[in-house]
C-alpha angles and dihedrals in degrees: 000000000000114000111240113235133197103244139185110205117209117188141112120189137058090276090067099050100082089047094055088043091054093051092051094045090052092057102252117154107244103205093183143341120228120199142150117285120261111285132204111257143162129031093304092049091223117164112259131193118240121253092254091048091053092048093049092051090050089053092046092241120150110257124206121190109183116173088219137004094213099096116094092234092056091051093047089052090054095046088049091065088074093217134192090205146345119224114206123193119167092327098154103217130094113247113224119225093258091060095042090055099040106083119073092244095028126231120318122203124208099214122189099225142057098263138253084036114080105010111178143042107326110033096144096056095039092054092054092042091053094051094244115176092218145015129186148162128280123194104212135188102235124234132168094278128088103274091321101128130119117281121241102174139357140171134182134238120196121241112217136183088268098049117118127183087254096054092042091048090057094044092052093044091057091044091049090054091054095044096049091054090050092046095050090052089048098051094045091053092040090236093121120066125188118254121203115241113253116253092227121078100030114159132166130226109206121201115277120258122208093234091060086077093068110109121232106201089201088075119088121271089246092055093048090048089054090048091053092050095041094052096045115144097005134061088353127213111266148166134197127231132166092356093306129108119223126195117205109217099180136002141160126226113238114247094231116087094217142024118232127220137037092302091072098111115122112264096025115137117233123183121329095357095308099152128204113239133187086271121016124339135276123229108211111217104174126021137176125203115210110274093014135091126261115279136187110246098253092053091046094053091051088066105027125052114227100146125185111285094037112136111221124213117270137194088267095060 
């Protein structure tokens, strides 16, 4: 039987919800939940609670939303919980040394990559963008570095030609929930021992910027396809034409490596929104004009004229 531990959970977005749910369902004593404060969102810019905050309230768990954990009072409040362990999953605040060292088993991070690859803020999107064959989850003993701590558990998830950041996010969230339960059982029974991260293979996953979604048709069709899948749903992969912005929601790289004829310039439209790229061409399948709903390509072309030979905007415009 799994030993029940006294746990503080620290997480904020949708990714964290299955992980907190798994801890509760497996009988752990959740002393408190830490998450980011309510933020203005939507057209009305009304303050909205985070997904983790809403879940904790529904479970009648104490919620704490400090803006920072640097003040001594905030650290004393945390130490006062007398924890066995803190579980951190996409929390969003830096944990000072006093907090990292306070619980009996320290602070464990559920990180959405196979460390040491893709340390940092956006490991899911960077893995798809880079063309990695797999991603995964690492349960890591946190230290004061950026995702540099010793590893306690890890498991892979394949990245296929259909994987988007949204689908990979959900897969890794579910995997993280399973792994953290296994890991807590392992540390409480002393059957799991920390393993230092290898020095080879370290990469970093910087935070996404909106402008990274802009498509450069001089890149290969395969690269642009990865960009579309990596930036779905945010920030989206997009191009501009005729004063309008268009977001590509799904596409398929053409099998041929090149496009014959005089219409081979990057960004030129072929038949049915098959667009010439730096290498190969990209068949757009679903597209969304700014202010409109998503449309399959045939329906879109019935109402918007982008005939063969049209040169679409590129990053060099």
